[in-house]
C-alpha positions in Angstrom: 185.3 115.7 5.4 183.5 118.2 7.9 180.1 119.5 7.0 181.2 123.4 7.1 183.6 122.6 4.2 180.9 120.9 1.9 177.9 123.2 2.5 177.2 126.6 1.5 176.9 129.7 3.7 173.3 129.9 2.9 172.9 126.1 4.1 174.9 126.6 7.2 172.7 129.6 8.1 169.4 127.8 8.1 171.0 124.5 9.7 171.8 126.5 12.7 168.2 127.2 13.2 166.6 129.7 15.7 163.1 131.0 16.7 163.7 134.3 14.9 164.5 132.6 11.6 161.2 130.5 12.1 159.4 133.9 12.4 161.3 135.3 9.4 160.2 132.4 7.1 156.6 133.0 8.2 156.8 136.7 7.6 158.3 136.1 4.1 155.8 133.6 3.3 152.8 135.8 4.1 154.5 138.7 2.1 155.0 136.5 -0.7 151.6 135.0 -0.7 150.0 138.4 -0.8 152.1 139.5 -3.6 151.1 136.5 -5.6 147.5 137.3 -5.0 148.5 140.9 -6.5 150.2 139.2 -9.5 147.1 136.8 -10.3 144.9 140.0 -10.0 147.2 141.8 -12.5 147.4 138.7 -15.0 143.7 137.8 -14.7 141.8 140.8 -13.9 138.0 140.6 -12.7 137.1 142.2 -16.1 138.6 139.5 -18.1 135.8 137.3 -17.6 137.9 134.1 -16.9 137.3 134.2 -13.0 133.5 133.7 -13.5 131.0 134.8 -11.1 131.2 135.1 -7.4 131.3 131.6 -5.7 131.9 129.7 -8.9 134.6 127.1 -9.4 136.9 129.4 -11.4 136.5 132.3 -9.0 137.5 130.0 -6.1 140.6 128.7 -8.2 141.7 132.1 -9.2 141.0 134.1 -6.0 142.2 131.5 -3.5 143.9 128.5 -4.9 146.2 130.0 -7.5 148.0 132.4 -5.4 148.8 129.7 -2.7 149.5 127.2 -5.2 152.4 129.6 -6.8 153.5 130.4 -3.1 153.9 126.6 -2.5 155.9 126.1 -5.6 158.3 128.7 -4.2 158.2 126.9 -0.6 159.5 123.7 -2.6 162.2 125.8 -4.1 163.3 127.1 -0.7 163.3 123.6 0.9 165.5 122.4 -2.1 168.0 125.4 -1.7 168.4 124.6 2.0 168.7 120.8 1.3 165.6 120.2 3.2 163.2 118.9 1.0 163.5 115.2 1.8 164.4 115.9 5.5 160.9 117.8 6.0 159.0 114.6 4.7 161.4 112.1 6.5 159.8 110.1 9.2 159.8 112.1 12.4 162.7 111.4 14.9 160.7 112.7 17.9 157.4 110.7 18.1 154.2 111.2 20.1 152.0 109.5 22.8 148.7 107.8 22.2 146.5 110.5 23.8 147.7 112.9 20.9 145.3 111.0 18.5 142.5 112.9 20.2 143.2 116.0 18.4 143.3 114.1 15.2 140.2 112.4 15.9 138.2 115.5 17.0 139.4 117.4 13.6 138.5 114.5 11.3 135.3 113.9 13.0 134.1 117.6 12.5 135.5 117.5 8.9 133.7 114.2 8.1 130.3 115.6 9.8 130.4 118.7 7.8 131.2 117.1 4.6 128.2 114.6 5.2 126.0 117.5 5.9 126.6 119.3 2.6 123.7 120.1 0.1 125.8 118.7 -2.8 123.1 119.5 -5.4 123.3 123.1 -4.6 126.9 123.3 -4.3 127.6 121.7 -7.6 130.6 119.4 -8.8 132.9 122.2 -9.9 132.5 124.3 -6.8 133.3 121.2 -4.6 136.1 120.1 -6.6 137.7 123.6 -6.8 137.5 123.9 -2.9 138.9 120.4 -2.5 141.7 121.4 -4.8 142.1 124.7 -2.9 142.3 122.8 0.5 145.1 120.9 -0.7 147.0 124.0 -1.7 146.5 125.6 1.5 147.1 122.4 3.7 150.3 122.0 1.8 151.5 125.6 2.1 150.6 126.3 5.7 151.7 122.9 7.1 155.1 123.2 5.3 155.6 126.4 6.8 154.3 126.0 10.2 154.8 122.1 10.8 157.7 121.8 8.5 160.2 124.9 8.4 159.2 126.5 11.9 159.5 123.0 13.7 162.8 122.3 12.0 164.3 125.6 12.8 163.2 125.2 16.4 164.5 121.9 16.7 167.9 122.6 15.0 168.4 125.5 17.7 167.9 123.0 20.3 164.5 124.4 21.6 162.5 122.0 24.0 159.4 120.4 22.3 157.0 122.5 24.5 158.5 125.6 22.8 158.6 123.9 19.4 154.7 123.1 19.7 153.7 126.5 20.9 155.7 128.6 18.5 154.4 126.5 15.6 150.8 126.9 16.8 151.5 130.5 17.5 153.1 131.5 14.1 150.1 129.6 12.4 147.7 131.7 14.5 149.6 134.9 13.7 149.4 134.3 9.9 145.6 134.4 10.3 145.7 137.5 12.3 146.3 139.5 8.9 142.6 138.8 8.0 141.6 141.8 9.8 143.3 143.9 7.2 142.7 141.8 4.1 139.1 140.8 4.7 135.7 142.6 5.9 135.2 140.0 8.7 135.9 142.4 11.6 138.3 142.3 14.6 136.1 140.3 16.7 135.6 137.6 14.2 139.4 137.8 13.5 140.2 137.5 17.3 138.0 134.4 17.5 139.7 132.9 14.4 143.2 133.6 15.7 142.3 131.6 19.0 140.8 128.8 16.9 143.8 128.6 14.6 146.3 128.3 17.5 144.5 125.4 19.1 144.1 123.9 15.5 147.8 124.3 14.9 148.5 122.7 18.3 146.5 119.8 17.1 148.3 119.6 13.8 151.7 119.7 15.5 150.6 116.7 17.7 149.2 115.1 14.5 152.7 115.6 13.3 154.2 113.9 16.3 151.9 110.9 16.6 151.7 110.2 12.8 155.4 110.7 12.4 155.3 112.2 9.1 154.4 115.8 7.7 152.3 114.5 5.0 149.5 113.6 7.4 149.1 117.1 8.9 148.9 118.2 5.3 146.1 115.9 4.4 144.3 116.4 7.6 144.4 120.2 7.1 143.6 119.9 3.5 140.3 118.2 4.4 139.5 121.3 7.1 139.2 124.5 5.0 137.1 122.9 2.2 134.5 121.5 4.6 134.5 125.0 6.5 133.7 127.1 3.7 131.4 124.6 1.7 129.3 123.8 4.9 128.8 127.6 5.6 127.6 128.1 2.1 125.7 124.8 1.3 124.5 123.1 4.5 121.9 120.6 4.2 118.5 121.2 5.7 117.7 119.2 8.9 120.8 117.0 9.1 121.7 116.4 12.6 125.5 116.2 11.7 125.3 119.9 11.0 125.3 120.5 14.9 128.8 119.1 15.0 129.9 121.4 12.2 128.3 124.5 13.7 130.0 124.1 16.9 133.4 123.2 15.4 135.3 126.4 16.5 134.5 125.8 20.0 135.1 122.1 19.8 138.5 122.7 18.6 139.2 125.3 21.1 138.0 123.2 24.0 139.8 120.2 22.9 143.1 122.2 22.2 142.8 123.6 25.8 142.8 120.1 27.4 145.4 118.8 25.0 147.8 121.8 25.6 147.7 121.1 29.3 148.4 117.3 28.6 151.1 118.2 26.4 153.0 120.5 28.8 152.5 117.9 31.6 153.8 115.1 29.3 156.9 117.1 28.0 157.7 118.3 31.6 157.6 114.6 32.9 159.8 113.6 29.9 162.3 116.3 30.7 162.5 115.3 34.4 162.9 111.6 33.7 166.0 112.5 31.7 164.4 111.3 28.5 166.3 114.0 26.2 168.3 114.0 23.2 168.7 110.5 21.6 166.6 108.7 24.1 163.8 110.9 23.8 163.8 110.3 20.0 163.3 106.5 20.5 160.0 107.0 22.6 157.3 105.1 20.3 154.0 106.7 19.4 
């Protein structure tokens, strides 16, 4: 029986894909996440005493983890409604090249160095565990949106992988541009963060390609945010590994620029050689 007779209008709408639908998903996700933050503030106000002191484990959970955890639950519900939950986490049909591992290696090396150069005693187990849980929530939500839904919608519309990778990274960076309004970090810091997140997003797209499954960008991303914030607050004194962490923003940007050039050249060569459609999907990592 033809697919259009067995699926709902809602499913067919998303199955056709499109870049503007990818943007729509990202905008709605961002709005829902902000609303979840307001909801948590209303249910657990600061005066209630449940949230603990600034920088404590409970404060990290209620301020950062819980809103994005609630948003993640809604993302799963959305994936189920479109029939994409299994598809998002299925093995990738378009695989990568060996050089794409460079982005994965650089990000993991920075994260490992940052974690190894923490002052664990100063941070304390509750704060570390709260950040690790928060990182898992952030990694899941942001990767499902940008390397899951955005990539899927772009591919379903037939866009080339160069466009898929750039839109995925661009949407990810744009999600962080809102920090100029929701934090006190200033325009300059936010601009640098947007550039960093674009190239970090590109590395995560390449991780999706080369590992072949969305779960790996989620886990790599989940190890990034906790190490960034924990090392920023609790760096160990005189640890040489701290140098790698302190240069992380520029290392990711520099690596990302090189990988972006390699990615564009590689995809153009693949297009010129006629390896599109089914043939392109059979290229091994």
